[in-house]
C-alpha positions, 0 to 999 in steps of 0.5 A: 194455107195453114192454120196456126194458133186460133182461139176465139169465142162467139157471144151469146150462148157460147160466150164462155166456150172457146173454139179453134178453126173448126168452130162449134161443130154442134151448131151449124149456120145456114150455109151448113158450116159450123158457127165460128169456123174459119173461112177464107174468101176472095171477092164473093167466093168463100173457101171453107176449110176441110183440114188444118192445111188446105189449098184452093184456086181463086177463080179471079184476082182479089183480096184474100180475107179470113172470116169467122163463120158468123152472121152476127159478130157482135160479142166475138172475141179472140184471135188467130194466125194463118200462113199463106203460101201463094203459087202461080201456075 
């Protein structure tokens, strides 16, 4: 997976400050990841990003979705692009 153009912002205290896929590094959520960081998920398993390009192996079949690391998404705005390459072993 490769992150393309990602630019979004959270509501509340960061309502005027945009961030990219890395999120707001000065504010961590309870899961230890930056608020608004891009996270990939398959089923109940999250795959936090560790770089602009990264890969992971899903432990089971399921839908791949992308989320912003935010427990309360009300007030969030923005958009992003990712490129996904699927390979089978």
